[in-house]
C-alpha positions as CSV (number, residue, x, y, z in Angstrom):
1,M,-8.0,-75.0,12.9
2,E,-9.9,-72.8,10.4
3,V,-9.0,-69.4,11.9
4,S,-5.3,-68.6,11.6
5,I,-3.2,-66.8,14.2
6,S,-2.8,-63.9,11.8
7,L,-6.6,-63.4,11.5
8,L,-6.8,-63.5,15.3
9,F,-4.1,-60.8,15.6
10,F,-6.2,-58.5,13.5
11,V,-9.4,-59.3,15.3
12,F,-7.7,-58.5,18.7
13,L,-6.7,-55.1,17.4
14,A,-9.8,-54.4,15.4
15,P,-11.5,-52.2,18.0
16,T,-8.4,-49.9,18.1
17,I,-7.0,-49.9,14.6
18,M,-9.9,-50.6,12.3
19,K,-13.7,-50.6,12.3
20,F,-15.3,-54.0,12.3
21,I,-17.6,-54.3,9.3
22,D,-19.4,-57.6,8.7
23,E,-22.0,-56.6,6.1
24,V,-21.7,-54.8,2.8
25,K,-23.6,-54.3,-0.5
26,I,-21.5,-54.2,-3.6
27,F,-21.9,-54.2,-7.4
28,V,-19.9,-56.6,-9.6
29,S,-19.5,-56.5,-13.4
30,S,-17.4,-58.8,-15.4
31,G,-15.7,-57.7,-18.7
32,H,-17.2,-57.6,-22.1
33,G,-15.7,-59.9,-24.7
34,G,-13.7,-58.3,-27.5
35,R,-15.3,-58.3,-31.0
36,G,-14.0,-60.4,-33.8
37,C,-12.2,-58.8,-36.8
38,V,-13.2,-58.7,-40.5
39,S,-10.0,-58.7,-42.5
40,F,-8.5,-60.1,-45.7
41,R,-5.0,-60.8,-46.9
42,R,-3.8,-58.0,-49.2
43,E,-0.3,-59.0,-50.2
44,K,1.3,-58.0,-53.5
45,F,1.8,-61.4,-55.0
46,I,-1.4,-63.0,-53.5
47,P,-4.2,-61.4,-55.5
48,R,-6.9,-63.6,-54.0
49,G,-6.0,-63.5,-50.4
50,G,-8.4,-65.1,-48.0
51,P,-9.9,-63.9,-44.7
52,N,-7.5,-63.4,-41.8
53,G,-9.6,-61.6,-39.1
54,G,-8.7,-62.8,-35.6
55,D,-11.0,-63.6,-32.6
56,G,-11.7,-61.2,-29.8
57,G,-10.3,-61.8,-26.3
58,R,-12.4,-63.0,-23.3
59,G,-13.6,-60.5,-20.7
60,G,-12.2,-60.7,-17.2
61,D,-14.0,-62.5,-14.3
62,V,-14.8,-61.1,-10.9
63,V,-13.3,-63.6,-8.5
64,F,-13.6,-63.6,-4.6
65,I,-10.9,-65.3,-2.7
66,G,-11.0,-66.1,1.1
67,D,-8.0,-64.6,2.9
68,S,-7.2,-65.5,6.5
69,Q,-5.2,-62.3,6.9
70,L,-8.4,-60.2,6.7
71,S,-10.9,-59.8,9.5
72,T,-13.3,-57.2,8.3
73,L,-15.2,-56.1,5.1
74,L,-14.2,-52.5,5.8
75,D,-12.3,-52.0,2.4
76,L,-15.4,-53.1,0.5
77,R,-17.5,-50.5,2.4
78,Y,-15.5,-47.7,0.7
79,Q,-15.3,-49.3,-2.8
80,Q,-18.7,-50.6,-3.7
81,Q,-18.3,-51.2,-7.5
82,Y,-16.0,-53.9,-9.0
83,R,-15.6,-54.0,-12.7
84,A,-13.3,-56.4,-14.6
85,G,-11.5,-55.4,-17.8
86,E,-12.8,-56.0,-21.3
87,G,-11.2,-58.4,-23.8
88,E,-9.2,-56.9,-26.6
89,H,-10.7,-56.9,-30.1
90,G,-9.4,-59.2,-32.8
91,M,-7.1,-57.9,-35.5
92,G,-6.0,-58.7,-39.0
93,R,-3.3,-61.2,-39.9
94,D,-5.0,-63.8,-37.7
95,K,-4.1,-61.9,-34.5
96,H,-6.4,-62.7,-31.6
97,G,-7.3,-60.1,-29.0
98,K,-5.8,-60.6,-25.5
99,D,-8.0,-62.0,-22.7
100,A,-8.6,-59.5,-19.9
101,E,-7.2,-60.3,-16.5
102,N,-9.5,-61.4,-13.8
103,L,-10.4,-58.9,-11.0
104,I,-9.5,-60.5,-7.7
105,V,-11.4,-59.4,-4.6
106,R,-10.0,-60.6,-1.3
107,V,-12.4,-61.1,1.6
108,P,-12.1,-62.6,5.1
109,V,-12.5,-66.3,5.5
110,G,-16.1,-66.9,6.6
111,T,-17.6,-64.5,4.1
112,V,-21.0,-65.5,2.7
113,I,-21.9,-64.2,-0.7
114,K,-25.6,-63.6,-1.4
115,E,-27.7,-62.2,-4.2
116,F,-28.9,-58.9,-2.9
117,E,-32.4,-59.0,-4.3
118,T,-33.4,-62.5,-3.4
119,G,-31.0,-63.2,-0.5
120,D,-30.1,-66.5,-2.0
121,V,-26.7,-67.8,-0.9
122,L,-24.3,-68.1,-3.9
123,Y,-21.2,-69.2,-2.0
124,D,-19.7,-69.6,1.5
125,L,-15.9,-69.0,1.6
126,T,-14.8,-71.1,4.6
127,H,-11.1,-71.8,3.8
128,D,-8.1,-69.7,3.1
129,G,-7.4,-69.4,-0.6
130,E,-10.9,-70.7,-1.6
131,R,-12.2,-69.1,-4.8
132,F,-15.6,-68.2,-6.2
133,V,-16.3,-66.6,-9.6
134,A,-19.1,-64.1,-8.9
135,A,-19.3,-62.8,-12.5
136,R,-17.9,-64.6,-15.6
137,G,-16.5,-62.5,-18.4
138,G,-18.1,-62.4,-21.8
139,I,-16.7,-64.7,-24.5
140,G,-14.8,-63.0,-27.3
141,G,-16.4,-62.9,-30.8
142,K,-15.0,-65.0,-33.7
143,G,-13.2,-63.3,-36.5
144,N,-14.1,-63.9,-40.2
145,A,-11.2,-66.3,-40.5
146,F,-13.1,-68.7,-38.3
147,F,-16.0,-68.9,-40.7
148,K,-14.0,-69.7,-43.8
149,S,-15.1,-72.9,-45.5
150,A,-14.9,-74.6,-48.9
151,T,-18.3,-73.2,-49.8
152,H,-17.8,-69.8,-48.2
153,Q,-14.3,-68.7,-48.9
154,A,-14.7,-65.0,-48.3
155,P,-17.0,-64.3,-45.3
156,K,-17.4,-60.6,-44.7
157,F,-18.7,-60.8,-41.1
158,A,-17.5,-61.5,-37.6
159,Q,-19.1,-61.9,-34.2
160,P,-19.4,-59.2,-31.6
161,G,-18.1,-60.0,-28.1
162,M,-20.5,-61.3,-25.5
163,P,-21.4,-59.0,-22.6
164,G,-20.2,-59.9,-19.1
165,E,-22.4,-60.6,-16.1
166,E,-23.3,-58.1,-13.5
167,N,-25.1,-58.2,-10.2
168,W,-25.7,-56.6,-6.8
169,L,-24.3,-58.8,-4.0
170,Q,-24.7,-58.8,-0.3
171,L,-21.6,-59.9,1.6
172,E,-21.9,-61.1,5.2
173,L,-19.0,-62.1,7.4
174,K,-19.6,-64.9,9.9
175,L,-16.6,-65.5,12.2
176,L,-15.1,-69.0,12.3
177,A,-14.7,-70.2,15.8
178,D,-15.1,-73.6,17.6
179,V,-16.7,-72.1,20.7
180,G,-19.2,-69.2,21.1
181,L,-19.4,-67.3,24.4
182,I,-23.0,-66.2,24.9
183,G,-24.7,-64.4,27.8
184,F,-26.4,-61.2,28.8
185,P,-24.3,-58.0,29.0
186,N,-21.9,-57.8,32.1
187,V,-22.0,-61.5,32.9
188,G,-18.2,-61.6,32.4
189,K,-17.7,-62.9,28.8
190,S,-15.0,-60.4,28.0
191,T,-13.2,-61.1,31.3
192,L,-13.3,-64.8,30.7
193,I,-11.9,-64.6,27.1
194,S,-9.1,-62.3,28.4
195,K,-8.2,-64.9,31.0
196,I,-8.2,-67.9,28.7
197,S,-6.6,-66.4,25.6
198,A,-4.4,-63.5,24.4
199,S,-7.5,-61.4,23.4
200,K,-7.8,-58.1,25.2
201,P,-11.3,-56.8,24.9
202,K,-12.6,-53.7,26.6
203,I,-13.9,-54.5,30.1
204,A,-16.2,-52.1,32.1
205,D,-19.1,-52.3,34.5
206,Y,-21.8,-51.0,32.1
207,P,-23.9,-52.8,29.5
208,F,-22.7,-53.3,25.9
209,T,-19.0,-52.7,26.7
210,T,-18.2,-55.0,23.8
211,L,-19.4,-53.7,20.5
212,T,-17.6,-56.1,18.2
213,P,-17.0,-59.9,18.4
214,N,-13.6,-60.9,19.8
215,L,-11.7,-64.0,18.9
216,G,-9.1,-65.8,21.0
217,V,-7.0,-68.9,20.8
218,V,-7.2,-71.0,23.9
219,R,-4.2,-73.2,24.4
220,V,-4.9,-76.5,26.2
221,R,-1.8,-78.4,25.8
222,E,1.2,-78.5,23.5
223,S,-0.2,-78.3,19.9
224,Q,-3.7,-78.5,21.2
225,N,-5.9,-75.4,21.1
226,F,-9.3,-74.1,20.1
227,V,-10.8,-70.8,19.0
228,V,-13.4,-69.0,21.1
229,A,-15.6,-66.1,20.1
230,D,-17.1,-63.6,22.5
231,I,-20.5,-62.6,21.0
232,P,-21.8,-59.3,22.3
233,G,-25.2,-57.7,22.6
234,I,-27.5,-60.7,22.8
235,I,-30.5,-59.8,25.0
236,E,-34.3,-60.5,25.0
237,G,-35.7,-59.6,21.6
238,A,-32.3,-60.1,20.0
239,H,-33.8,-62.0,17.0
240,E,-35.9,-58.9,16.3
241,G,-32.9,-56.6,16.4
242,H,-32.9,-55.5,20.0
243,G,-29.6,-54.7,21.6
244,L,-26.8,-55.9,19.2
245,G,-28.2,-59.4,18.9
246,L,-29.5,-59.5,15.4
247,K,-26.2,-58.0,14.1
248,F,-24.0,-60.6,15.9
249,L,-26.2,-63.8,16.3
250,K,-24.9,-64.9,12.9
251,H,-21.4,-65.2,14.3
252,V,-22.3,-68.1,16.6
253,E,-23.9,-70.1,13.7
254,R,-20.6,-71.8,12.7
255,T,-19.6,-72.7,16.3
256,S,-19.6,-76.3,17.4
257,L,-20.2,-75.6,21.1
258,L,-21.7,-72.8,23.1
259,L,-20.5,-71.6,26.6
260,H,-23.6,-70.0,28.2
261,L,-22.4,-67.6,30.9
262,L,-24.7,-66.7,33.8
263,D,-24.3,-64.1,36.5
264,P,-25.3,-64.9,40.2
265,S,-24.3,-61.5,41.6
266,D,-26.6,-59.1,43.5
267,F,-24.9,-56.1,41.9
268,T,-26.3,-56.8,38.5
269,N,-29.7,-58.0,39.9
270,R,-29.9,-60.8,37.4
271,D,-32.1,-63.9,37.6
272,M,-30.0,-66.9,36.3
273,I,-33.1,-69.0,35.6
274,N,-34.8,-66.2,33.6
275,D,-31.6,-65.3,31.8
276,Y,-31.0,-69.0,30.8
277,E,-34.6,-69.4,29.5
278,V,-34.7,-66.1,27.7
279,L,-31.4,-66.5,25.9
280,N,-32.2,-70.0,24.8
281,R,-35.5,-68.8,23.5
282,E,-33.8,-66.1,21.5
283,L,-31.5,-68.7,19.9
284,K,-34.5,-70.8,18.9
285,L,-36.3,-67.9,17.4
286,Y,-33.3,-66.9,15.4
287,S,-32.4,-70.5,14.3
288,A,-33.8,-73.8,15.2
289,S,-30.5,-75.6,14.5
290,L,-28.6,-73.1,16.6
291,A,-30.9,-73.8,19.6
292,K,-29.9,-77.5,19.3
293,R,-26.2,-76.7,19.5
294,P,-24.5,-78.4,22.5
295,Q,-24.1,-76.1,25.5
296,V,-22.0,-75.9,28.6
297,I,-23.4,-73.7,31.4
298,V,-20.8,-71.5,33.1
299,V,-21.9,-69.8,36.3
300,N,-19.4,-67.0,36.7
301,K,-18.4,-64.7,39.6
302,M,-18.4,-67.6,42.2
303,D,-16.1,-65.6,44.3
304,L,-19.0,-63.5,45.5
305,T,-20.7,-64.3,48.8
306,E,-24.2,-64.6,47.3
307,A,-23.1,-66.9,44.5
308,P,-23.2,-70.4,46.2
309,E,-26.8,-70.0,47.3
310,K,-28.0,-68.9,43.9
311,L,-26.1,-71.7,42.3
312,K,-28.0,-74.2,44.4
313,K,-31.3,-72.8,43.3
314,F,-30.2,-73.0,39.6
315,E,-29.1,-76.6,40.0
316,A,-32.5,-77.4,41.5
317,Y,-34.1,-75.8,38.5
318,L,-32.1,-77.9,36.1
319,K,-32.9,-81.1,38.0
320,K,-36.6,-80.2,38.1
321,K,-36.6,-79.5,34.3
322,R,-34.5,-82.7,33.7
323,K,-32.1,-80.7,31.6
324,K,-29.0,-82.7,31.1
325,V,-26.3,-80.1,30.6
326,K,-22.8,-79.8,32.0
327,L,-22.5,-76.9,34.6
328,F,-19.2,-75.3,35.6
329,P,-19.0,-72.8,38.5
330,I,-16.1,-70.5,37.9
331,S,-14.6,-67.1,38.8
332,A,-13.1,-65.4,35.8
333,A,-11.7,-62.8,38.2
334,T,-9.8,-65.2,40.4
335,G,-9.3,-68.0,37.9
336,S,-11.1,-70.6,39.9
337,G,-12.5,-73.5,37.8
338,I,-11.2,-72.1,34.5
339,K,-8.6,-74.9,34.0
340,E,-11.3,-77.6,34.4
341,L,-13.6,-75.7,32.0
342,I,-10.9,-75.4,29.3
343,S,-10.1,-79.1,29.6
344,Y,-13.7,-80.2,29.4
345,T,-14.4,-77.9,26.5
346,F,-11.5,-79.2,24.5
347,D,-12.5,-82.8,25.1
348,M,-16.1,-82.1,24.1
349,L,-14.9,-80.4,20.9
350,T,-12.8,-83.4,20.1
351,E,-15.8,-85.7,20.7
352,L,-18.0,-83.6,18.5
353,K,-15.5,-83.6,15.6
354,T,-15.4,-87.4,15.6
355,K,-19.2,-87.7,15.2
């Protein structure tokens, strides 16, 4: 499982103890290499001492490391410039300058590093401890001792150190989860994830209750589990930035399976057929590959009296459209059908991983 329990602990508490930040712009600059030294031996009984200038040290790299203990890019929001140290200059008596230490920047697992100007992806940190050198330090210059030869026994020059690399970067965090919960506001995503995992998201009867993605570990059987992400704010026009969709659609890109929640209640006055078509259209407009992701349809709130009749109409729609998707009627409030949904989801994930 790519997302550790420790990461999930922080994500559960993120709404209360920290601000969830998933995009930042930062400047990185590696260290300048130290310059080489011009020096000659001047010892009392060696009248014709040769060159002994040492080489300069190497500048430090800026290195990003994926850390499963982190769940937000909040720290990078407050410190936007990262500069590695410079290499020491060479000295006489063949003393080389010391290499500068690398500057380590720890980021959450799932962070994508892009060039800010072009948007080109430089690296995708998907594993704990994975490293990426974003800016390499400059090479130290050679001292005059390096240039000594039989034909040039007293060189009076040395090399300057090479400059380091610098760049503006865009960092984007995409959560790592096996399953993504998608659906319009108030269909019951937060209630469902609170029932099947230890995640405790905010739950209320108004739209956009959930303002940050929530992760939860769903335990199926002993030593068998999967990670589910509740993705908020996806509505019609999400791919254009309406609601919270554009901000959080990227978090379902890594999932293997989508649970598409629908609401049959009269209270929210939703149309399941329209919601199903609209949300799938938004997925397609955002990413063609995401639209092809396997889906399980979950019709929630089946404890309501109007739900069975609306479920029949939706099943007739699927049959007419010849859509071969698995459908689970459940009630997140009462727990009805949840056990079967969890078991099927785990089996489907296992099948997908073997392909």
